[in-house]
Every structure is written in structure tokens, then in C-alpha cells.
N, C-alpha and C positions, 0 to 999 in steps of 0.2 A: 784241722786239716789244711786250711788256707795258709796258716803260718808255716807248716811243714813244706808246703808246695813253694812258698816264697823263698824259704831257706834253701831248698834244692835248686831253684832257679838262680838264686844269688851265688851259690857254690859253683854252678855250671858257668855262670858269667865270669866269676873270678878265675876259674881254671882257664877259660878261654882267653881272657884279657891278660892273664899272667904270661901267656906265650908271646904276647905283643909288648907288654910293659914289664920288663925284667925287674923282679923284686917286689911286684905289687902284692902278691900273696904274703910274703914275709912282712911287708910293712903293715898290712891289715892285721896280721897276727900280733906283731910286736906292739902296735899302737893300741890294740884292743878295739879298733874300729870295725873289724870283721864281724863282731857280734852286736854292734850297735844297730838298733832297729831301723834308723834312717839309712844306714849303709846297706842293710839287707834290702830295703825297699828300692834303693838306687840300683843295686846290682841286679835285682829281679827285674826291674824295669828295663835295664840294658838288655837282658836276655830277651824280654818281650819285644823290644824295638828292633832287635836283630832279625825279626821274622817270627814265625811260629816257633815256639820253643822246641817242639819236636823236630822241626825241620833243621834247626841249627844244632841243638844239643841232643845227642843220642840218649837213650834210656840210662846209660851209665854216666852219672854226673862227673866222673873222674876225667872224662875226655870230651873234647868238643870237635865238631865237624869242621874240616878245613874247606876252603873254596874248591880244592881239587876233589875232595870227597863229594861235595855237592854236584860238581860236574859229572862225576862217575854215576851218582844216583840218577841224574837227569838222563844220561845215556842209557842206563839200564831200563828206566821207565819207558823212554821213547822207543827203544828197540824190543820191547816186550809187547807183542800184539794182544795178549790177553789182559794187559793192565787196564784198569778203568780209564786212565788218561787217554788211551787210544780207542775207546769205545763210547761214543756220545750217548748211546742208549743205556749205558750202565748207570745205576742209581748213584754210584760213588764217583762218577765222572767229574762233577763240579768240584768236589773236594780234592780230587787228584789234580785237577787243573790249578787250583789254588796252591797246592803243595809245590807243584813244579814251578809256578811263578815265584814263590818264596825261595825255592832252591836257586833259580836264576838270579835273583837279587843277591843272594849270598855268594854265589859262584863268581859274580862279576861286580865286586864292590867298586864304588866310585873313587 
């Protein structure tokens, strides 16, 4: 299962980076590097370093969240009074705060 998860993270990172680095996905396929275990580890780690994988990469590995998507999610969360982020007594509050912090990091890259 861990191998499948790493592969999914690697694919998500590749799809995301391919939008920024034109031709990356084609090069990975043509060179055979896309299936190399070290490249899978590298790309999975890139996905992890970008923040929580779920915060950056939606469940569909074919697409990646943009900074604009992250800002929209932040707005939706902050404007929803029933969201755990806005209720300190909610048991999920701490996790919601962490997610919003990660969204802010992604929404405002340096």
C-alpha cells in the first residue's frame, strides 16, 4: 500500500509540476525516469514538502490545486460559521487550523 501511495503522490506532483515546467511529464516518460524508484521517491517527497498532500492535491491525482483554489478554500472555511476552524471547542478545530495554515502557505508562495 505504501508503494501505491508514493506512486499516487509522485503522479500528483508530476501533474502539478508539469504545469510549471513545460515538457516535464513527456521527458519523464521518454527517458523512462518516471518509473524509476528514486524519481518516484523524489516526486512523492515534493508533494509532501508542498504541504499536506490533501491540502495541495485533491483526491483526483489528475489535477492539482492552484494558489487561487487554496484562497477560495480559505475563504469558504473562514466564512462558514459551522466549520471546525471557527469553533475552538470542536474536537476537529486543531486539524482545521493546521489545514488552513497549509492552505495559506500554498496560496501565498514566496
